[in-house]
C-alpha positions in Angstrom: 104.6 108.9 130.5 104.5 111.8 133.0 105.8 111.0 136.5 103.7 113.0 139.0 106.5 112.7 141.6 108.8 114.8 139.4 109.0 118.6 139.6 107.8 120.5 136.5 111.4 120.5 135.2 112.1 116.8 135.8 115.5 115.5 136.8 119.0 115.5 135.4 120.0 113.4 132.4 123.3 111.5 132.3 123.0 109.6 129.1 125.9 109.4 126.5 125.6 111.8 123.6 125.3 111.6 119.9 125.0 114.5 117.4 122.1 115.1 115.0 121.5 118.1 112.8 118.3 120.1 112.1 117.4 120.1 108.5 115.4 122.7 106.5 112.7 122.7 104.0 109.7 125.0 103.6 108.8 126.2 107.1 111.1 123.7 108.8 114.4 125.4 109.2 117.0 125.4 111.9 120.4 127.2 111.8 122.4 125.7 114.7 123.0 122.1 115.7 121.3 120.7 118.7 122.8 117.8 120.6 120.5 114.7 121.0 121.5 112.8 124.2 118.8 110.1 124.1 115.9 109.0 122.0 112.7 107.0 122.7 112.7 107.7 126.5 108.9 107.3 126.4 106.6 106.2 123.6 103.0 107.2 123.3 101.6 106.0 120.0 103.3 107.9 117.3 105.2 110.3 119.6 108.5 109.9 121.4 110.4 111.9 124.0 113.9 112.9 122.9 116.6 114.2 125.3 118.5 117.2 123.8 121.1 119.7 124.8 121.3 123.2 123.3 122.8 126.6 124.3 120.0 129.2 124.5 120.6 133.0 124.2 118.4 135.1 126.4 118.1 138.8 125.5 118.5 141.5 128.2 114.8 142.6 128.0 113.8 139.1 129.1 115.9 139.2 132.3 112.8 140.3 134.3 111.1 137.1 133.5 111.8 133.7 135.0 114.7 132.1 133.3 112.8 128.8 132.8 110.0 130.7 131.0 112.3 132.6 128.7 114.3 129.5 127.8 111.1 127.4 127.2 109.9 130.1 124.8 113.2 130.2 122.9 113.4 126.5 122.6 109.9 126.3 121.1 110.8 129.1 118.6 113.9 127.1 117.5 112.4 123.6 117.3 108.6 123.5 117.1 107.5 122.3 113.7 111.1 121.6 112.6 112.5 118.3 111.4 115.5 116.7 113.2 117.4 114.6 110.7 116.9 110.9 111.4 114.8 111.7 114.5 111.5 113.2 113.4 109.2 116.2 113.5 109.5 118.3 116.7 106.2 119.2 118.3 106.7 121.0 121.6 108.9 121.2 124.7 108.1 118.5 127.3 110.3 119.7 130.2 113.7 121.1 131.1 115.8 118.7 133.1 118.9 120.8 133.8 120.1 124.4 133.5 123.9 125.0 133.6 125.6 128.3 134.4 124.7 131.3 132.3 127.4 133.5 130.8 127.5 137.0 129.3 130.2 137.4 126.6 132.0 140.7 125.8 130.1 142.8 123.3 126.9 140.9 123.9 124.5 141.8 126.7 122.5 138.6 126.3 123.0 135.6 128.6 124.0 132.2 127.1 122.8 129.1 129.0 123.5 125.4 128.2 120.1 123.6 128.6 119.3 119.9 129.0 115.7 119.3 128.0 113.2 116.7 126.6 111.2 117.4 123.5 108.1 115.7 122.1 108.8 114.4 118.6 106.5 112.9 116.0 108.2 109.7 114.8 105.9 106.6 114.3 107.5 103.3 114.3 107.4 101.0 111.3 104.3 98.8 111.1 102.3 101.2 113.3 98.7 101.8 112.3 97.7 105.4 111.9 94.5 107.2 110.9 94.4 110.3 108.7 92.4 112.0 105.9 93.0 111.8 102.2 94.6 115.1 101.1 94.7 114.3 97.4 95.4 111.7 94.8 97.9 111.6 91.9 99.4 108.9 89.7 102.1 108.6 92.3 99.6 107.4 94.9 97.3 108.6 97.7 98.5 111.6 99.7 97.4 111.5 103.4 97.4 114.2 106.1 97.3 113.9 109.9 96.4 117.5 110.3 99.8 118.6 111.6 101.8 116.4 109.2 101.1 116.1 105.5 104.1 114.3 104.0 102.5 110.8 103.8 102.1 108.9 100.6 100.6 105.5 99.8 102.0 104.3 96.5 99.9 102.5 94.0 101.4 99.0 94.7 100.4 99.4 98.4 96.7 100.1 97.7 94.0 97.5 97.9 94.2 95.5 94.7 93.1 95.7 92.0 93.3 99.5 91.9 93.1 102.0 89.1 93.6 105.8 88.8 90.5 107.6 87.5 92.0 110.4 85.3 88.7 112.2 85.1 87.9 112.3 88.8 91.6 112.4 89.8 91.1 109.8 92.5 92.2 106.2 93.1 89.6 103.4 92.8 89.5 100.0 94.4 87.8 97.6 92.1 86.2 95.4 94.7 85.1 92.1 93.2 82.1 90.2 94.6 79.9 87.4 93.4 77.6 90.0 92.0 80.4 91.7 90.0 82.9 94.4 90.5 82.2 97.5 92.5 84.2 100.7 92.3 85.1 102.1 95.7 86.4 105.7 95.3 89.1 107.2 97.6 87.7 110.7 97.7 89.5 113.7 99.2 88.6 114.3 102.9 87.7 110.6 103.6 89.1 109.1 106.8 91.7 106.4 106.0 93.5 103.8 108.1 97.0 102.8 107.0 100.2 101.1 108.1 103.5 102.8 108.2 105.9 100.7 106.1 108.8 103.1 105.4 110.2 106.5 106.1 112.6 108.8 104.3 114.8 111.6 105.7 116.4 114.1 103.3 119.0 116.6 104.4 117.7 119.8 102.9 120.2 122.1 104.7 121.6 124.9 102.5 124.9 124.3 100.9 127.5 126.7 99.6 127.8 127.5 95.9 130.2 125.5 93.8 132.4 127.1 91.1 131.5 124.3 88.7 127.7 124.7 89.0 125.8 125.2 85.8 122.3 126.7 85.3 120.8 123.3 85.1 122.4 122.1 88.3 121.2 125.2 90.1 117.7 124.5 89.0 118.0 120.9 90.2 119.2 122.1 93.6 116.3 124.5 93.9 113.9 121.6 93.2 115.7 119.5 95.8 115.3 122.2 98.5 111.5 122.0 98.0 111.5 118.3 98.9 110.0 117.3 102.3 112.7 116.6 104.8 110.7 113.8 106.4 108.3 111.5 104.5 106.3 108.5 105.5 105.3 105.7 103.2 102.0 103.9 104.0 100.2 100.8 102.9 96.5 99.7 102.9 97.0 96.4 101.1 95.5 94.2 103.8 92.1 93.6 105.4 90.8 96.3 107.7 93.0 99.0 106.2 91.8 101.8 103.8 88.8 104.0 104.1 86.9 103.5 107.3 83.6 103.5 105.4 84.7 100.2 103.6 84.6 98.1 106.8 81.9 97.3 109.2 82.3 97.5 113.0 81.0 94.0 113.6 
């Protein structure tokens, strides 16, 4: 939570360090490593604050601006909408806690500043209940979107049972059984859905150098792997109260 007694840039951090790497995949790419000094400083629903350390390069034409403003802009360019391996999806800069001395190296007119900062990261905890919209259905399950994050799947075994996949409509159906008989409840695209997070998967999609023993088939397999989402959530609706909001009354 925000402490109103702190300045806009917070206070220094003195936590021990551990190293994580930014992974790529589609729009989520990052070339240089960023040091993660602490995770889960603060939790607000599905978001956490993560302490990080990085060296930011500031170009000469930005010297007329405030250093904090230039660094904040560069950090968001580097991290916003990127996945940090085993940490989560970076959303936006929260605050800068410390600026170390800036240096200008020979042959480079830009300044280089080591920055300690905190970043807002999307990383829901396991068993957390989230709400989203159905993005689509396939034999692999129901695909859910939160608006800013789409890599969520609810596999068939985690749906309300008994469930079947309607090939004609391309939607999953809950065959709800009552005393009057069975009723088909369709999981249509765009419907609001409540689900529980039961698992998560991180995939390192960083580019790798070519190997001399690679064949054409292995190259194709690597291209397919690079298209995989670097961060995926697995959900479940196989309990009362979960699933489409329209299924349950508010009584």
